[in-house]
C-alpha positions in Angstrom: -52.8 -21.7 61.1 -54.6 -24.0 63.5 -55.7 -27.5 62.6 -59.3 -26.5 63.3 -59.4 -23.8 60.6 -57.4 -26.1 58.3 -59.9 -28.9 58.7 -62.9 -26.7 58.3 -61.8 -25.3 54.9 -60.7 -28.7 53.5 -63.8 -30.5 54.9 -66.0 -27.8 53.4 -64.5 -28.2 49.9 -64.7 -32.0 50.3 -68.4 -31.7 51.2 -69.0 -29.5 48.2 -67.2 -32.0 46.0 -64.9 -29.4 44.7 -61.9 -31.5 45.8 -61.6 -35.2 46.5 -60.1 -37.0 49.5 -57.5 -38.8 47.3 -56.2 -35.5 46.0 -55.4 -34.2 49.5 -53.8 -37.6 50.5 -51.7 -37.6 47.4 -50.4 -34.0 47.6 -49.9 -33.6 51.4 -46.7 -35.8 51.5 -45.2 -33.8 48.6 -45.7 -30.5 50.5 -44.7 -31.4 54.0 -41.1 -31.1 55.0 -39.7 -32.3 58.3 -43.2 -32.7 59.7 -44.0 -28.9 59.3 -47.6 -28.0 59.0 -48.4 -26.2 55.7 -50.8 -23.3 55.2 -54.2 -23.6 53.7 -53.2 -21.1 51.1 -50.2 -23.3 50.0 -52.3 -26.5 49.9 -55.1 -24.9 47.9 -52.8 -23.4 45.3 -51.1 -26.8 45.0 -54.4 -28.6 44.6 -55.6 -26.1 42.0 -52.4 -26.3 40.0 -51.9 -30.1 40.1 -55.6 -31.2 39.5 -56.8 -28.3 37.4 -59.5 -27.4 39.9 -61.5 -24.3 39.0 -59.9 -21.6 41.1 -62.9 -19.3 41.2 -65.2 -22.1 42.3 -62.9 -23.0 45.2 -62.2 -19.5 46.5 -65.8 -18.4 46.0 -67.0 -21.3 48.1 -64.4 -20.5 50.8 -65.3 -16.8 50.8 -69.0 -17.7 51.3 -68.0 -20.0 54.2 -66.3 -17.1 56.0 -68.8 -14.5 54.8 -66.4 -12.5 52.7 -68.1 -10.2 50.4 -67.7 -11.2 46.7 -67.7 -8.6 44.0 -67.1 -8.6 40.2 -64.9 -5.9 38.6 -65.0 -4.8 35.0 -61.8 -2.7 34.8 -62.9 -1.0 31.6 -66.0 0.4 33.3 -64.3 1.7 36.4 -64.2 5.5 36.2 -61.0 7.6 36.2 -62.0 8.9 39.7 -62.0 5.4 41.2 -58.8 4.4 39.4 -57.1 7.5 40.7 -58.4 6.8 44.2 -56.9 3.3 44.2 -53.7 4.5 42.6 -53.2 7.2 45.3 -53.7 4.8 48.1 -51.5 2.2 46.4 -48.6 4.7 46.1 -48.9 5.8 49.7 -47.3 2.4 50.6 -43.6 1.8 50.4 -42.2 0.2 47.3 -41.6 -3.1 49.2 -45.3 -3.2 50.4 -46.5 -2.4 46.8 -44.5 -5.3 45.5 -45.9 -7.6 48.2 -49.5 -6.5 47.4 -49.0 -7.1 43.7 -47.5 -10.6 44.5 -50.4 -11.4 46.8 -53.0 -10.1 44.3 -54.6 -7.6 46.5 -55.4 -3.8 46.4 -57.2 -1.1 48.4 -60.4 -0.6 46.5 -62.9 1.9 47.9 -64.5 3.2 51.2 -67.2 1.1 52.6 -70.7 1.9 51.2 -72.2 2.7 54.6 -69.2 3.7 56.6 -66.6 6.0 54.9 -64.1 5.3 57.7 -63.8 1.6 56.7 -61.6 0.9 53.7 -62.5 -2.1 51.5 -59.7 -4.2 50.2 -60.0 -6.7 47.4 -58.0 -9.9 47.2 -57.9 -13.1 45.1 -57.3 -15.1 48.3 -58.9 -13.4 51.3 -58.0 -16.3 53.6 -54.3 -15.8 53.0 -53.1 -14.5 56.4 -50.0 -12.8 54.8 -52.3 -10.1 53.4 -53.4 -8.7 56.8 -50.0 -7.2 57.9 -50.0 -5.4 54.6 -53.5 -4.0 55.1 -52.5 -2.7 58.6 -49.9 -0.4 57.0 -52.6 1.8 55.6 -52.3 5.3 57.0 -55.6 7.1 56.7 -58.0 4.3 57.7 -58.2 2.4 61.0 -60.9 -0.1 60.0 -60.8 -2.6 57.1 -62.9 -5.1 55.2 -61.7 -7.6 52.7 -63.7 -8.8 49.7 -63.1 -11.7 47.3 -62.4 -10.9 43.6 -61.5 -13.3 40.8 -57.8 -13.6 40.1 -57.9 -12.5 36.5 -60.0 -9.4 37.4 -57.6 -8.2 40.1 -54.6 -8.9 37.9 -56.0 -6.7 35.2 -56.7 -3.9 37.8 -53.2 -4.2 39.2 -51.8 -3.7 35.7 -54.0 -0.6 35.2 -53.1 0.9 38.6 -49.4 0.2 38.9 -47.1 2.5 37.0 -44.1 1.0 35.2 -41.3 2.0 37.4 -37.7 2.3 36.4 -34.6 4.2 37.4 -35.1 6.7 34.5 -38.6 7.7 35.7 -37.5 7.9 39.3 -34.7 10.3 38.3 -37.3 12.4 36.4 -39.6 12.5 39.4 -36.8 13.6 41.7 -35.9 16.4 39.3 -39.5 17.6 38.9 -40.1 17.6 42.6 -37.8 20.5 43.0 -39.4 22.7 40.3 -41.3 25.8 41.6 -44.8 26.1 40.1 -45.8 29.0 38.0 -48.6 31.4 39.0 -51.9 29.6 38.7 -53.9 32.8 38.3 -52.3 33.9 35.1 -54.9 33.6 32.3 -52.3 34.1 29.5 -49.5 31.6 29.3 -46.2 33.3 30.2 -43.8 31.9 27.6 -40.7 33.0 29.4 -41.9 31.4 32.6 -42.9 28.3 30.7 -39.4 28.0 29.2 -37.9 28.5 32.7 -40.0 25.7 34.1 -38.9 23.4 31.2 -35.2 24.3 31.7 -35.3 23.7 35.4 -36.8 20.2 35.0 -35.9 17.0 33.1 -39.1 17.3 31.1 -37.2 17.1 27.8 -35.6 13.9 28.9 -39.0 12.4 29.8 -40.4 13.2 26.4 -37.4 11.7 24.7 -37.6 8.7 27.0 -41.2 8.2 26.2 -40.4 8.0 22.5 -37.7 5.4 23.1 -39.8 3.4 25.5 -42.7 3.3 23.2 -40.6 1.9 20.4 -39.0 -0.8 22.7 -42.4 -1.8 24.0 -43.9 -2.1 20.4 -46.5 0.6 21.2 -48.4 1.9 18.2 -49.3 5.3 19.8 -48.3 7.5 22.8 -51.1 9.6 24.3 -50.4 12.8 26.4 -53.6 13.6 28.2 -53.7 16.8 30.4 -55.5 16.6 33.7 -56.4 19.2 36.3 -54.0 20.2 39.1 -51.0 20.1 36.8 -51.1 16.4 36.0 -50.4 14.8 32.6 -51.2 11.1 32.0 -49.0 9.4 29.5 -50.5 6.2 27.9 -49.0 3.7 25.5 -51.3 1.8 23.1 -50.1 -1.8 23.1 -51.9 -4.5 21.2 -54.8 -2.1 20.7 -55.3 -1.2 24.4 -54.3 2.0 26.1 -52.1 1.4 29.2 -50.9 4.0 31.6 -47.1 4.3 31.4 -46.5 7.3 33.6 -48.4 10.0 35.5 -46.5 13.3 35.4 -47.2 15.6 38.4 -46.2 19.1 39.4 -45.6 20.3 35.8 -48.0 22.3 33.8 -49.5 20.3 30.8 -48.8 23.4 28.7 -45.1 22.8 29.4 -45.4 19.2 28.3 -47.1 20.3 25.1 -44.5 23.0 24.5 -41.7 20.5 24.6 -43.4 18.1 22.2 -44.3 20.8 19.8 -40.8 22.3 19.9 -39.5 18.9 18.8 -42.0 18.4 16.0 -41.7 19.7 12.5 -44.6 21.7 10.9 -46.2 22.5 14.3 -46.4 26.1 15.8 -45.7 25.9 19.5 -47.4 29.3 20.2 -50.8 28.5 18.5 -52.9 26.7 21.0 -56.3 27.2 19.4 -56.1 25.0 16.3 -55.6 21.3 15.4 -52.1 20.7 14.1 -50.2 17.8 12.6 -46.5 17.3 12.4 -43.8 14.7 12.7 -40.6 13.8 14.6 -37.7 11.5 13.5 -35.3 9.9 15.8 -32.6 7.2 15.6 -33.4 4.6 18.2 -31.4 1.5 18.8 -29.6 2.1 15.5 -32.8 2.6 13.4 -34.5 5.7 12.1 -38.1 5.8 13.6 -40.7 8.3 12.5 -43.4 9.7 14.8 -46.6 11.3 13.5 -47.7 14.0 15.9 -51.4 15.1 16.3 -52.3 18.1 18.5 -55.9 19.0 19.4 -57.1 21.8 21.7 -59.5 20.4 24.4 -61.8 21.8 27.0 -60.8 21.6 30.7 -62.7 22.4 33.9 -59.8 24.8 34.5 -61.4 27.0 31.8 -58.7 29.6 31.7 -56.0 27.1 30.7 -55.0 26.3 27.1 -55.1 22.5 27.3 -54.0 20.3 24.3 -54.3 16.6 23.9 -51.3 15.1 21.9 -51.2 11.7 20.3 -48.0 10.4 18.7 -48.2 7.5 16.2 -45.1 5.4 16.2 -44.1 4.5 12.6 -41.5 1.8 12.7 -40.6 0.6 9.2 -39.1 -2.6 10.6 -42.6 -3.8 11.3 -43.7 -3.5 7.7 -44.8 -6.9 6.4 -43.2 -7.7 3.1 -44.3 -11.3 2.8 -48.0 -11.9 2.3 -47.7 -15.2 4.2 -46.8 -13.2 7.4 -50.3 -11.6 7.4 -51.6 -14.9 8.7 -54.7 -15.0 6.4 -56.8 -18.1 6.7 -56.7 -20.4 3.7 -59.7 -19.3 1.7 -59.1 -15.6 2.3 -55.4 -16.0 1.4 -56.2 -17.8 -1.9 -58.9 -15.3 -2.9 -56.7 -12.3 -1.9 -53.7 -13.6 -4.0 -56.0 -14.3 -6.9 -57.4 -10.7 -6.7 -54.0 -8.9 -6.5 -52.3 -10.7 -9.4 -55.0 -9.5 -11.9 -53.7 -7.0 -14.4 -56.6 -4.6 -13.4 -59.4 -4.2 -11.0 -59.9 -2.9 -7.5 -59.0 -4.5 -4.1 -60.8 -2.8 -1.2 -59.9 -3.2 2.5 -62.6 -2.2 5.0 -62.7 -1.8 8.7 -62.4 0.9 11.4 -59.2 2.8 12.3 -56.6 0.6 13.7 -57.8 -2.7 12.1 -54.6 -3.2 10.1 -55.8 -2.1 6.7 -52.6 -0.2 5.9 -50.5 -3.1 6.9 -52.4 -5.5 4.6 -52.2 -3.0 1.7 -48.5 -2.5 2.1 -47.9 -6.2 2.2 -50.0 -6.5 -1.1 -47.9 -3.8 -2.7 -44.7 -5.5 -1.6 -46.0 -8.7 -3.3 -46.9 -7.2 -6.6 -44.1 -4.6 -7.1 -41.3 -5.2 -9.5 -39.1 -3.0 -11.7 -41.4 -3.4 -14.7 -44.3 -1.6 -12.9 -44.9 2.0 -12.1 -46.6 2.0 -8.7 -48.1 5.3 -7.3 -49.7 5.9 -3.9 -51.9 8.8 -2.7 -52.2 8.7 1.1 -52.9 11.3 3.7 -50.7 10.9 5.6 -48.0 8.6 4.3 -47.4 6.1 7.1 -44.8 3.6 5.8 -42.1 4.3 3.1 -41.9 1.6 0.5 -38.8 1.2 -1.7 -39.6 1.1 -5.4 -42.9 2.9 -5.0 -43.6 6.5 -5.8 -45.5 7.9 -2.9 -47.1 11.3 -3.6 -46.5 14.2 -1.2 -49.7 16.2 -0.5 -49.6 19.9 0.3 -52.0 22.9 0.5 -51.2 23.3 -3.2 -52.0 19.7 -4.1 -55.1 18.2 -2.5 -56.0 14.5 -2.3 -58.5 14.9 -5.2 -56.0 16.8 -7.4 -53.4 14.2 -6.8 -55.8 11.4 -7.9 -56.6 13.2 -11.1 -52.9 13.9 -11.8 -51.8 10.3 -11.5 -54.0 9.3 -14.4 -51.5 11.3 -16.6 -48.5 9.8 -14.9 -48.6 6.4 -16.6 -49.3 4.2 -13.6 -49.7 0.4 -13.6 -50.7 0.0 -9.9 -52.3 2.7 -7.8 -53.0 2.8 -4.0 -55.7 5.3 -3.0 -55.5 5.8 0.8 -59.3 6.1 1.3 -62.3 6.6 -0.9 -64.0 9.3 1.2 -66.5 10.8 -1.2 -68.1 10.3 -4.7 -65.2 12.2 -6.4 -62.5 9.9 -5.0 -64.6 6.8 -5.4 -65.3 7.6 -9.1 -61.7 8.2 -9.8 -60.7 4.9 -8.1 -63.3 3.0 -10.0 -62.3 4.7 -13.2 -58.7 3.6 -12.6 -59.7 0.0 -12.0 -61.9 0.0 -15.2 -59.2 1.5 -17.4 -56.5 -1.2 -17.0 -55.0 -0.3 -13.6 -54.7 -2.5 -10.5 -56.1 -0.3 -7.7 -55.9 -0.7 -4.0 -58.0 1.4 -1.5 -59.9 1.4 1.8 -63.4 2.2 3.1 -64.8 2.5 6.6 -67.6 -0.2 6.7 -68.5 -2.9 9.2 -68.2 -5.8 6.8 -67.4 -6.7 3.2 -70.9 -6.7 1.6 -71.7 -3.3 3.2 -68.7 -1.8 1.3 -70.7 -2.3 -2.0 -73.7 -0.5 -0.5 -71.4 2.3 0.7 -70.1 2.9 -2.8 -73.6 2.7 -4.2 -74.9 5.3 -1.7 -71.9 7.5 -2.6 -73.4 7.6 -6.1 -71.2 5.1 -8.0 -73.2 3.2 -10.7 -73.8 -0.5 -10.0 -72.5 -1.7 -13.3 -69.2 0.2 -12.6 -69.0 -1.4 -9.1 -69.7 -4.9 -10.5 -67.0 -4.6 -13.2 -64.4 -2.7 -11.3 -63.9 -4.7 -8.1 -61.9 -7.9 -7.7 -62.3 -8.4 -4.0 -63.5 -6.6 -0.8 -61.9 -7.8 2.4 -63.1 -6.7 5.9 -60.7 -7.2 8.7 -60.2 -6.6 12.4 -57.3 -7.1 14.7 -57.8 -9.1 17.9 -55.3 -9.8 20.7 -53.5 -13.1 20.7 -53.3 -15.2 23.9 -49.8 -15.3 25.4 -48.3 -18.7 24.4 -46.4 -18.8 27.7 -49.2 -18.6 30.1 -52.6 -19.4 28.4 -54.5 -22.2 29.8 -57.8 -24.1 29.1 -60.8 -22.1 30.4 -62.0 -23.4 33.7 -65.3 -21.6 33.4 -66.5 -21.1 29.8 -68.9 -18.1 29.2 -71.5 -20.0 27.2 -73.4 -16.9 26.1 -70.2 -15.4 24.8 -69.3 -18.6 22.9 -72.8 -18.8 21.4 -72.6 -15.3 20.1 -69.7 -16.2 17.8 -71.3 -19.3 16.5 -70.6 -22.2 18.9 -73.4 -24.7 19.6 -74.1 -26.2 23.0 -72.7 -29.5 21.9 -69.5 -27.9 20.6 -68.6 -26.7 24.1 -68.4 -30.3 25.4 -65.8 -31.3 22.9 -63.9 -28.0 22.4 -61.0 -26.7 24.3 -61.2 -22.9 24.7 -58.3 -21.1 26.3 -58.2 -18.1 28.6 -55.7 -15.4 29.5 -53.6 -15.7 32.7 -50.9 -13.1 32.7 -47.1 -13.5 33.2 -43.9 -11.5 32.8 -43.9 -12.1 29.1 -47.2 -10.5 28.3 -49.8 -7.8 29.1 -52.6 -9.4 31.1 -52.4 -12.7 29.3 -52.2 -11.3 25.7 -49.2 -10.7 23.5 -49.4 -9.4 20.0 -52.4 -9.3 17.6 -53.8 -11.4 14.7 -56.2 -10.5 12.0 -59.7 -12.0 11.4 -61.0 -11.4 8.0 -64.0 -11.6 5.6 -62.8 -11.9 2.0 -65.6 -11.3 -0.6 -64.3 -12.4 -4.0 -66.3 -11.1 -6.9 -67.6 -14.2 -8.8 -69.9 -14.0 -11.8 -72.9 -14.6 -9.5 -72.0 -11.7 -7.2 -71.4 -9.4 -10.1 -74.8 -10.4 -11.4 -76.5 -9.6 -8.1 -74.9 -6.2 -8.0 -75.8 -5.3 -11.6 -79.4 -6.3 -11.0 -79.7 -4.1 -7.9 -82.4 -1.4 -8.1 -83.1 1.0 -5.2 -80.6 -0.7 -2.9 -77.9 -3.4 -2.9 -79.1 -6.7 -1.5 -76.3 -7.3 1.0 -77.8 -10.5 2.4 -78.0 -12.1 -1.1 -74.3 -11.2 -1.7 -73.3 -12.5 1.7 -75.2 -15.8 1.2 -73.7 -16.3 -2.2 -70.2 -15.6 -0.9 -70.6 -18.0 2.0 -71.7 -20.7 -0.4 -68.4 -20.0 -2.3 -66.4 -20.5 0.9 -66.2 -17.0 2.4 -65.8 -16.9 6.2 -67.7 -14.1 7.9 -65.8 -12.1 10.5 -67.4 -14.0 13.3 -66.7 -17.4 11.7 -63.1 -16.3 11.0 -62.8 -15.4 14.7 -64.4 -18.6 15.8 -61.7 -20.5 14.0 -59.0 -18.4 15.8 -60.6 -19.4 19.1 -60.7 -23.1 18.1 -57.0 -22.9 17.2 -56.3 -21.5 20.7 -55.1 -18.2 19.3 -57.5 -15.8 21.0 -60.7 -15.7 23.1 -64.4 -15.4 22.5 -64.4 -12.1 24.3 -61.9 -10.6 21.9 -64.0 -11.7 18.9 -67.2 -10.3 20.3 -65.5 -7.0 21.1 -64.1 -6.7 17.6 -67.2 -7.6 15.6 -70.9 -6.7 15.4 -73.8 -9.1 15.8 -75.1 -10.6 12.6 
């Protein structure tokens, strides 16, 4: 690097008042060794780290100085076609080059808009000269252009593009590369040929390996998604987000499905036209883990193929929360929840979408209230977690969900958990249980706590029954937690996002809001999840509002009354998680609806 280019960049940042003269004078002696000249890249990174200079502001300014194109990337909105394009180019490089690209935070991105012979690269530091030897290793393009992208955006894209590589997967790939493909023109699946393909490969090892890896990575689900041209994408859902674990090539998706179905109980391998549910059980790292398997036939552009999507839910009983304190409920919600579940009768309802932690909360509640003097029965479809000391009913074609509910009334229960009130029949039985001396737990799919009351009313449950039966309704969501190892104060707060969850302009001046960074300990700056909740405890005033409802339930009146009694809305609960440095405004906005 020449002193001219060095001076130009530093002088420009000084002129823009992004850095100060004293900063450069203080840090230069610390970086220079034996009189060696340091690179602009090294100096800038040191200034940013030591003086908490906004990285994006600095590199955006430099990019403008050198006329680098600047683009924004929303990884969630990039289509599969673009991701596959980037991934294909990325894996055309050697492993050493890929590692260097990931370290330098750069990727091939797309052909130029006006000249398809020019390949556009994106980089978090386009002035870093070390990236250009890497760029020149590209095989199919002779011309290149580099654009600037924010560090956090390119880190997220790298995580999406780069497969998790290990010796196990490499061994699988080497095995599969030697497998001869079956005839593509055959409309009917040749079962013998399919078995031959499976036996010649290490496909069974891959499926078993995926189960083990999912447990070790604390994934909640494994998705096997068939693609065209004999490709199957295997995703893990970690902390609520799907992440590509492996892309399996050169093996028919039908073979992948056959191996999974062979290993699953209650699933017919040869029926590819219906939805099927089954389960797998394995001992992994000394523990028995159950896997719930869901198979769905899907449409493909290869219309003659019998494609099936498979999702495997990981049910690890070690993750069952037995102590209510471990749920992390905020104080008012925790107090109201405990007050509701120690009542001798009444209903406690959990609301929220699939994957919002309702089952976890209900199981923790049952663990809290169970003892040898109580008969506890559950009716779930399916049963997810096994609870010692609780009688969990097994449903079958001969005993439906509704039949089970009616039967438990004659089975002398003290406490009942109803997996979901899905219609008037189940809702009426649940309310009847609560009104006849039983403590009853159940779930509903609604956006917030007050709307659960409207939902029951619209199902046809009488308002006086609702008012007298329910102790508490709690809406909850799960949001990703910032990684404690790498989170940092936000250098550029998105004010609009903060305002949406209740911050005021004056709040932002005195509030520290943290942002994700990303490190070896986490996934893109996040690690684990935490609940936000809206706990609506039924006071006399709220029961009175419900009983006096006529054509519709006044949700706003109920919400206002509950807030006056100390209830936090989902957004307010989330805002407090942000204030405590636990999560981000973006996570709260993504998990909740506007008021």
